[in-house]
Residue, then its C-alpha position, 0 to 999 in steps of 0.5 A: m816825516a810821518a806823524g807817528g815817527d820814533d822821535i815823537g813823544t820823547a821831547a814832550g814827556g815821553h820815555s827816553s831810550r836811555p837806561r835809568r841809573a840804578r839807585p845806590e844801595p843805602t848804607p846801614a846808617q841811611r836805613a836806620l835813619g829811614l826807620l827812625v824818621r817814621r817813629e821812635h825805636s829802641r836800640k834793640e828793635l832798630a838793630r833787629k830791623l836792620v839785620q832783617r833788612g840784610v845788614e850785617d850784625a856788626a854794621a847794624h850795631d855800628a849804625v845804631d850807635r851812630m844814630a844814638q850819638a847823633g841824637w836820632q835814637d834815644d832809648a829814654r825818649f822811646a820809652e817815654q813815648l811808648v808809655r804815653s802811647r800805651a797808657g792812652t790806649g787803656q793799657g795798664p802799667l804791668r803790661i807796659r813794663a813788660e813791653l818795655r822790657t821786650h825792647g831791651l830796656d833795663d830796670e832803671a830805664v823802665r822805672t824812669a819811663m814809668a815815672t813820666f806817666d802823669g796820670d793815676w792808674v786807678e782812675q785810668a782803670r776806673g774810666l776804662a771799666q765804666r766805658r766798657f761796662g757802663g755803670l757797673a751795678g755794685s750788687d752784680p758780682a758777675v759784671k764786676r768779675k768780668a770787669a776785673e778780668f778785663l782790667w787784669r788782661r789790660g795790665f792793671s795790678v790786683d790792687q789797682v783793679r780792686a780800688a778802681l772797681a770799689g770806687l764805682p758808683d752803684e746803679d740805681 
Protein backbone atom coordinates (compact mmCIF):
# COMPACT_ATOMS: atom_id res chain seq x y z
CA MET A 1 0.00 0.00 0.00
CA ALA A 2 1.17 3.46 -0.76
CA ALA A 3 1.84 5.92 2.02
CA GLY A 4 -0.77 8.31 0.59
CA GLY A 5 -3.69 5.81 0.56
CA ASP A 6 -7.30 6.78 1.21
CA ASP A 7 -7.49 5.11 4.60
CA ILE A 8 -4.67 7.16 6.09
CA GLY A 9 -5.71 9.96 8.37
CA THR A 10 -9.16 8.71 9.39
CA ALA A 11 -7.88 6.80 12.40
CA ALA A 12 -5.45 9.55 13.37
CA GLY A 13 -7.95 12.40 13.64
CA GLY A 14 -8.75 12.81 9.96
CA HIS A 15 -12.24 13.33 8.60
CA SER A 16 -14.51 10.37 8.19
CA SER A 17 -16.63 9.91 5.12
CA ARG A 18 -19.72 9.32 7.27
CA PRO A 19 -22.26 12.12 7.02
CA ARG A 20 -22.70 14.22 10.16
CA ARG A 21 -25.94 13.89 11.96
CA ALA A 22 -27.93 17.11 11.80
CA ARG A 23 -28.78 18.63 15.13
CA PRO A 24 -32.45 18.63 15.92
CA GLU A 25 -34.20 21.99 15.80
CA PRO A 26 -34.34 23.44 19.33
CA THR A 27 -37.76 23.66 20.92
CA PRO A 28 -39.21 27.06 21.81
CA ALA A 29 -38.47 26.34 25.48
CA GLN A 30 -34.84 25.50 24.66
CA ARG A 31 -34.53 28.71 22.66
CA ALA A 32 -36.03 30.69 25.55
CA LEU A 33 -33.67 29.09 28.04
CA GLY A 34 -30.74 29.81 25.74
CA LEU A 35 -31.64 33.49 25.80
CA LEU A 36 -32.19 33.55 29.57
CA VAL A 37 -28.85 31.99 30.47
CA ARG A 38 -27.12 34.91 28.76
CA ARG A 39 -29.01 37.63 30.65
CA GLU A 40 -32.36 38.50 32.24
CA HIS A 41 -35.25 39.28 29.88
CA SER A 42 -38.74 40.62 30.50
CA ARG A 43 -41.66 38.44 29.42
CA LYS A 44 -42.44 40.82 26.56
CA GLU A 45 -38.83 40.97 25.36
CA LEU A 46 -38.38 37.19 25.56
CA ALA A 47 -41.56 36.48 23.59
CA ARG A 48 -40.59 39.07 20.95
CA LYS A 49 -37.14 37.53 20.52
CA LEU A 50 -38.58 34.05 20.16
CA VAL A 51 -41.00 35.21 17.47
CA GLN A 52 -38.12 36.94 15.66
CA ARG A 53 -36.31 33.61 15.66
CA GLY A 54 -39.18 31.89 13.88
CA VAL A 55 -41.21 30.58 16.81
CA GLU A 56 -44.96 30.92 16.37
CA ASP A 57 -46.61 33.51 18.63
CA ALA A 58 -48.64 31.01 20.70
CA ALA A 59 -45.65 28.68 21.13
CA ALA A 60 -43.44 31.63 22.14
CA HIS A 61 -45.87 32.75 24.83
CA ASP A 62 -46.26 29.17 26.05
CA ALA A 63 -42.46 28.84 26.32
CA VAL A 64 -42.25 32.13 28.22
CA ASP A 65 -44.96 30.91 30.61
CA ARG A 66 -43.00 27.69 31.19
CA MET A 67 -39.81 29.63 31.88
CA ALA A 68 -41.63 31.86 34.37
CA GLN A 69 -43.22 28.87 36.15
CA ALA A 70 -39.82 27.20 36.43
CA GLY A 71 -38.28 30.38 37.86
CA TRP A 72 -35.98 31.02 34.89
CA GLN A 73 -37.83 34.19 33.92
CA ASP A 74 -39.03 36.74 36.45
CA ASP A 75 -40.14 40.26 35.54
CA ALA A 76 -39.44 41.55 39.06
CA ARG A 77 -35.88 40.19 39.00
CA PHE A 78 -35.40 41.58 35.49
CA ALA A 79 -36.65 45.02 36.56
CA GLU A 80 -34.43 45.16 39.66
CA GLN A 81 -31.40 44.21 37.61
CA LEU A 82 -32.21 46.83 34.98
CA VAL A 83 -32.58 49.56 37.64
CA ARG A 84 -29.19 48.64 39.17
CA SER A 85 -27.53 48.47 35.78
CA ARG A 86 -28.90 51.74 34.42
CA ALA A 87 -28.35 53.66 37.65
CA GLY A 88 -24.78 52.38 37.64
CA THR A 89 -24.23 53.89 34.20
CA GLY A 90 -25.48 57.30 35.31
CA GLN A 91 -29.05 57.23 34.06
CA GLY A 92 -31.74 58.98 36.02
CA PRO A 93 -35.04 57.66 37.34
CA LEU A 94 -37.23 59.16 34.60
CA ARG A 95 -35.27 57.45 31.88
CA ILE A 96 -35.14 54.16 33.77
CA ARG A 97 -38.91 54.20 34.41
CA ALA A 98 -39.54 54.83 30.71
CA GLU A 99 -37.32 51.91 29.74
CA LEU A 100 -39.05 49.60 32.22
CA ARG A 101 -42.40 50.49 30.65
CA THR A 102 -41.10 49.64 27.18
CA HIS A 103 -40.47 46.14 28.52
CA GLY A 104 -44.17 45.72 29.24
CA LEU A 105 -44.02 46.18 33.00
CA ASP A 106 -47.06 47.67 34.71
CA ASP A 107 -46.95 50.69 37.01
CA GLU A 108 -46.80 48.58 40.18
CA ALA A 109 -43.84 46.54 38.89
CA VAL A 110 -42.06 49.75 37.90
CA ARG A 111 -42.67 51.32 41.33
CA THR A 112 -41.46 48.19 43.10
CA ALA A 113 -38.30 47.99 40.98
CA MET A 114 -37.52 51.68 41.43
CA ALA A 115 -37.90 51.29 45.20
CA THR A 116 -35.04 48.77 45.15
CA PHE A 117 -32.59 51.56 44.28
CA ASP A 118 -30.75 52.21 47.52
CA GLY A 119 -28.92 55.35 46.44
CA ASP A 120 -29.82 59.02 46.38
CA TRP A 121 -30.82 60.32 42.95
CA VAL A 122 -29.71 63.88 43.79
CA GLU A 123 -26.29 62.66 44.93
CA GLN A 124 -26.02 60.55 41.80
CA ALA A 125 -26.82 63.58 39.62
CA ARG A 126 -24.38 65.73 41.57
CA GLY A 127 -21.57 63.21 41.15
CA LEU A 128 -22.31 62.85 37.46
CA ALA A 129 -22.24 66.63 36.94
CA GLN A 130 -18.97 66.95 38.87
CA ARG A 131 -17.30 64.20 36.84
CA ARG A 132 -18.52 65.63 33.56
CA PHE A 133 -18.09 69.36 34.19
CA GLY A 134 -15.44 69.56 36.88
CA GLY A 135 -16.01 71.94 39.77
CA LEU A 136 -18.83 73.86 38.04
CA ALA A 137 -18.24 77.47 38.93
CA GLY A 138 -21.34 78.76 40.68
CA SER A 139 -21.06 82.12 38.93
CA ASP A 140 -21.02 80.69 35.39
CA PRO A 141 -24.62 80.25 34.25
CA ALA A 142 -23.61 78.84 30.86
CA VAL A 143 -21.76 75.91 32.44
CA LYS A 144 -24.60 75.27 34.88
CA ARG A 145 -27.11 75.36 32.01
CA LYS A 146 -25.04 72.81 30.08
CA ALA A 147 -24.82 70.62 33.18
CA ALA A 148 -28.58 70.90 33.75
CA GLU A 149 -29.34 69.94 30.14
CA PHE A 150 -26.96 67.01 30.40
CA LEU A 151 -28.67 65.74 33.54
CA TRP A 152 -32.16 66.18 32.03
CA ARG A 153 -31.10 64.15 29.00
CA ARG A 154 -29.85 61.45 31.36
CA GLY A 155 -33.31 61.22 32.92
CA PHE A 156 -33.15 63.26 36.11
CA SER A 157 -36.14 65.39 37.11
CA VAL A 158 -36.06 69.18 37.21
CA ASP A 159 -36.12 69.12 41.02
CA GLN A 160 -33.26 66.61 41.19
CA VAL A 161 -31.19 68.67 38.76
CA ARG A 162 -31.79 71.89 40.71
CA ALA A 163 -30.89 70.24 44.01
CA ALA A 164 -27.79 68.60 42.53
CA LEU A 165 -26.48 71.78 40.96
CA ALA A 166 -27.33 73.94 43.97
CA GLY A 167 -25.28 71.65 46.20
CA LEU A 168 -22.09 71.93 44.16
CA PRO A 169 -19.24 73.93 45.62
CA ASP A 170 -18.13 77.05 43.80
CA GLU A 171 -14.68 77.09 42.28
CA ASP A 172 -12.23 79.52 43.78
